[in-house]
matplotlib code that plots the C-alpha trace (Angstrom):
import matplotlib.pyplot as plt

x = [36.8, 34.0, 30.7, 27.6, 25.4, 26.0, 23.5, 23.0, 21.4, 19.3, 18.2, 19.2, 22.9, 23.3, 20.0, 17.2, 14.2, 11.5, 10.2, 10.0, 8.4, 5.8, 4.9, 4.5, 2.2, 0.2, -0.1, -0.9, -3.6, -4.5, -7.6, -5.3, -4.2, -7.8, -8.3, -5.4, -7.3, -9.4, -8.8, -6.3, -2.8, -2.7, -5.7, -4.4, -1.0, -2.6, -5.3, -3.6, 0.0, -0.5, 1.5, 0.8, 0.2, 3.8, 5.1, 2.5, 3.5, 7.1, 5.6, 3.6, 6.7, 8.5, 5.4, 5.1, 8.9, 8.6, 5.4, 7.0, 10.2, 8.2, 6.1, 8.3, 11.7]
y = [-40.7, -39.9, -41.8, -40.1, -43.2, -46.8, -49.4, -52.8, -55.7, -57.4, -60.4, -63.0, -62.7, -60.2, -60.9, -63.4, -61.3, -64.0, -62.9, -59.2, -60.1, -62.4, -60.0, -57.2, -59.3, -60.3, -56.7, -55.3, -57.7, -60.4, -61.3, -62.7, -65.4, -66.4, -68.9, -70.9, -71.4, -74.5, -76.4, -79.3, -78.2, -80.2, -78.4, -75.0, -75.5, -76.9, -74.2, -71.1, -71.8, -73.9, -76.8, -80.2, -83.5, -84.4, -81.0, -80.2, -82.9, -81.5, -78.0, -79.5, -81.0, -77.6, -75.9, -78.2, -77.9, -74.1, -74.1, -76.3, -74.3, -71.0, -72.2, -74.7, -72.9]
z = [-39.4, -36.9, -36.7, -35.3, -35.4, -34.5, -35.6, -34.1, -35.9, -33.1, -35.1, -32.6, -32.8, -29.9, -28.1, -28.2, -29.4, -29.0, -25.6, -26.7, -30.0, -28.6, -25.8, -28.3, -30.4, -27.4, -26.2, -29.7, -30.5, -28.0, -30.0, -32.7, -30.2, -29.2, -32.0, -30.5, -27.2, -27.1, -30.4, -30.3, -31.1, -34.3, -35.7, -34.6, -36.3, -39.5, -39.7, -38.5, -39.5, -42.7, -41.4, -42.9, -41.0, -41.2, -39.8, -37.2, -34.8, -34.7, -34.0, -31.1, -29.6, -29.7, -28.4, -25.4, -24.6, -24.7, -22.7, -20.0, -19.9, -19.6, -16.7, -14.9, -14.8]

ax = plt.figure().add_subplot(projection="3d")
ax.plot(x, y, z, "-o")
ax.set_aspect("equal")
plt.show()
């Protein structure tokens, strides 16, 4: 049997697509990120991502960890 095409499922198993995806979103429509600049994180996560007051604080912790890692490493 001979295969002419090989497909890879790049959903995070073989690579971490986060950087590529987030950079593409930023490049494609940076204006969509503008509402996140300025307001408190709690408000942004609740308003723009539909998180509730119990879940938003956990998102803030993850955001701050990722932000620190991106800029301090």
